[in-house]
C-alpha positions as CSV (number, residue, x, y, z in Angstrom):
1,M,14.7,11.2,-22.5
2,A,12.0,10.1,-20.2
3,I,12.6,9.2,-16.6
4,E,10.2,7.3,-14.4
5,I,10.3,6.7,-10.7
6,V,9.5,3.3,-9.4
7,Q,9.1,2.4,-5.8
8,T,10.3,-1.1,-5.1
9,P,10.8,-3.2,-1.9
10,S,14.2,-4.2,-0.6
11,T,15.1,-7.8,-1.1
12,T,18.1,-8.0,1.1
13,A,19.4,-6.1,4.1
14,S,21.9,-4.3,1.9
15,S,19.3,-3.2,-0.6
16,S,18.2,-0.3,1.4
17,C,16.8,1.9,-1.4
18,H,13.1,2.0,-2.2
19,L,13.5,4.6,-5.0
20,C,14.8,3.9,-8.4
21,C,15.1,6.4,-11.3
22,Y,15.2,4.7,-14.8
23,C,15.8,6.2,-18.2
24,K,13.7,4.2,-20.7
25,D,16.4,4.4,-23.4
26,S,19.5,3.8,-21.2
27,D,20.9,1.9,-18.3
28,S,19.6,2.4,-14.7
29,F,21.1,5.0,-12.5
30,C,21.4,2.4,-9.7
31,A,24.3,0.0,-9.1
32,P,24.5,-3.2,-7.1
33,H,27.6,-1.7,-5.3
34,A,28.4,1.6,-3.4
35,V,29.0,4.5,-5.9
36,P,31.5,7.1,-4.7
37,L,30.8,10.6,-6.2
38,T,32.6,13.9,-5.9
39,V,30.4,16.9,-6.3
40,V,32.2,20.2,-6.9
41,K,30.4,23.6,-6.6
42,K,32.2,26.2,-8.7
43,A,31.9,30.0,-8.8
44,I,30.0,30.8,-5.5
45,S,27.7,33.7,-6.4
46,L,24.0,34.8,-6.3
47,S,23.3,32.2,-9.0
48,G,24.5,29.5,-6.6
49,G,27.3,28.4,-9.0
50,D,27.8,25.3,-11.1
51,F,27.7,21.8,-9.8
52,V,29.8,19.1,-11.4
53,V,29.5,15.5,-10.3
54,T,32.3,13.0,-11.2
55,D,32.9,9.3,-10.5
56,A,35.9,7.7,-8.8
57,N,38.0,8.1,-11.9
58,G,37.2,11.8,-12.3
59,A,34.9,11.3,-15.3
60,E,32.0,13.9,-15.4
61,M,28.6,12.1,-14.8
62,L,26.2,15.0,-14.1
63,R,26.1,18.8,-14.2
64,V,24.0,21.6,-12.9
65,K,24.5,25.0,-14.4
66,G,24.1,28.1,-12.1
67,A,20.7,29.7,-12.5
68,V,19.9,33.3,-12.7
69,F,18.4,34.4,-9.2
70,S,14.6,34.7,-9.4
71,I,11.7,34.3,-7.1
72,H,11.2,30.8,-8.4
73,D,14.8,29.6,-8.7
74,R,15.1,26.6,-11.0
75,R,17.9,24.2,-11.8
76,V,18.3,21.4,-14.4
77,L,20.4,18.4,-13.6
78,R,21.9,17.0,-16.8
79,D,23.9,14.0,-17.8
80,A,27.4,14.2,-19.3
81,A,25.9,14.5,-22.8
82,G,23.8,17.5,-21.7
83,Q,20.5,15.7,-21.7
84,P,18.1,17.0,-19.0
85,L,17.3,14.3,-16.2
86,V,15.5,16.3,-13.6
87,S,14.4,19.9,-13.0
88,M,14.4,21.4,-9.6
89,R,12.2,24.4,-8.8
90,E,12.0,26.5,-5.6
91,K,8.5,27.3,-4.5
92,F,6.8,29.3,-1.6
93,L,3.9,27.6,0.1
94,R,2.3,29.0,3.3
95,S,5.5,30.9,4.3
96,M,7.8,27.9,3.9
97,K,10.1,27.3,1.0
98,R,10.1,23.9,-0.7
99,W,11.8,22.4,-3.8
100,E,9.8,20.5,-6.4
101,V,11.7,18.0,-8.6
102,F,10.3,17.1,-12.0
103,R,11.3,14.6,-14.7
104,G,13.4,15.9,-17.5
105,D,13.2,19.7,-18.4
106,S,9.5,19.8,-17.3
107,T,7.8,21.7,-14.5
108,N,4.3,20.3,-15.2
109,T,2.5,18.8,-12.2
110,S,2.1,15.4,-14.0
111,D,5.9,15.1,-14.1
112,L,6.4,15.9,-10.4
113,L,8.8,13.2,-8.9
114,F,9.3,14.4,-5.4
115,T,9.3,17.5,-3.1
116,V,11.9,18.6,-0.5
117,K,11.4,20.8,2.4
118,K,12.8,21.5,5.8
119,A,11.1,19.7,8.6
120,S,10.9,22.9,10.6
121,V,11.5,26.6,9.8
122,F,14.2,27.1,12.5
123,Q,17.0,24.5,12.8
124,L,20.2,24.1,14.5
125,K,20.9,20.8,12.8
126,T,20.0,19.7,9.3
127,D,16.6,18.1,9.1
128,V,15.0,17.9,5.7
129,D,12.1,15.9,4.5
130,V,11.6,14.3,1.0
131,F,8.1,13.3,-0.1
132,L,7.4,11.2,-3.3
133,A,4.8,12.7,-5.6
134,G,2.3,10.0,-4.6
135,N,2.6,11.0,-0.9
136,T,0.1,13.8,-1.3
137,A,-0.9,13.9,2.4
138,Q,2.7,14.3,3.4
139,Q,2.0,13.1,7.0
140,A,5.3,11.0,7.0
141,C,8.3,11.6,4.8
142,D,9.5,9.0,2.3
143,F,13.2,10.0,2.9
144,K,14.9,12.3,5.3
145,I,18.3,14.1,5.3
146,K,19.8,14.8,8.8
147,G,23.1,15.7,10.4
148,S,25.1,18.9,10.4
149,Y,25.7,20.4,7.1
150,F,28.1,23.0,8.4
151,E,30.0,20.4,10.4
152,R,30.6,18.7,7.1
153,S,28.5,15.5,7.5
154,C,24.9,14.5,6.6
155,G,23.1,11.2,6.2
156,F,20.3,10.4,3.8
157,Y,17.7,8.0,5.3
158,L,14.8,5.9,4.3
159,G,11.8,7.8,6.0
160,N,12.2,8.3,9.7
161,S,14.2,5.0,10.1
162,D,17.9,4.5,10.7
163,A,18.3,2.9,7.3
164,M,20.9,5.0,5.6
165,I,20.9,5.2,1.7
166,A,23.7,7.7,1.2
167,Q,26.2,9.9,3.1
168,I,27.7,13.3,2.2
169,N,30.8,14.9,3.7
170,R,32.1,18.4,2.8
171,K,35.8,18.6,2.0
172,Y,37.7,21.8,2.9
173,T,41.1,22.6,1.3
174,A,43.0,25.9,1.1
175,S,43.0,25.7,-2.7
176,N,39.2,25.2,-2.9
177,V,38.7,28.3,-0.7
178,L,41.0,30.4,-2.9
179,L,39.3,29.3,-6.1
180,G,35.7,29.7,-4.7
181,K,35.0,26.0,-4.8
182,D,33.1,23.7,-2.5
183,T,33.6,19.9,-2.6
184,F,31.3,17.3,-1.4
185,I,32.3,13.6,-1.1
186,V,29.2,11.5,-1.5
187,T,28.8,7.8,-0.9
188,V,25.6,6.3,-2.6
189,F,24.8,3.0,-1.1
190,P,24.1,-0.1,-3.2
191,H,20.8,-0.1,-5.2
192,V,20.2,3.6,-4.7
193,D,19.6,6.0,-7.4
194,Y,22.6,8.3,-7.8
195,V,20.7,11.0,-9.8
196,F,18.2,11.2,-6.9
197,I,21.0,11.7,-4.4
198,A,22.8,14.2,-6.6
199,A,19.7,16.3,-6.9
200,L,19.2,16.2,-3.1
201,V,22.8,17.3,-2.6
202,V,22.2,20.4,-4.8
203,I,18.9,21.3,-3.0
204,L,20.6,20.8,0.4
205,D,23.3,23.3,-0.5
206,E,20.7,25.8,-1.9
207,I,18.7,25.5,1.4
208,H,21.7,26.3,3.5
209,R,23.0,29.0,1.1
210,E,19.8,30.9,1.6
211,R,20.6,31.4,5.3
212,F,23.4,33.7,4.3
213,D,21.8,35.6,1.3
């Protein structure tokens, strides 16, 4: 299953996404309407736990299995049938960690889709930059995540603008705490690739989890 990233201009004020992820042999992962997702992280551990993404009806859409902890931590985001969509790999570069995301199950440079890293080493609030593979200079980010992860709310934005493309809120319940689960309520805006957003949610959790490892 091959995935290609296409950068397209907005045609209306509501079409705020400039990134679309397409499977050549299936439907697009974008919708003309907002897509509500629930992301549940199970079994908190050194492996980071499993992530399961469901739709508004509770049907599983995506899944990420907990990875064995290593220097280069790697995760694979799969669809409900188990097919790999994107691979996420942690990497060190000049004393700063970053995550590289590749198409399918690959980690080849030619399959790089985008890179994610914190805007600065020390942060009180969440400030994460996303760079598309073609943005090799990385002078300005293509997307940004900002807000307060620990205060349960972050926004996903187009570059350094105020154009929001998705929003995430953490949901705390007594049962989740007892069962070792963490639940995220995600709203993916119209014409925004939900696989892209789901991958960012997993990486965002990994970035903040490392603060307590």
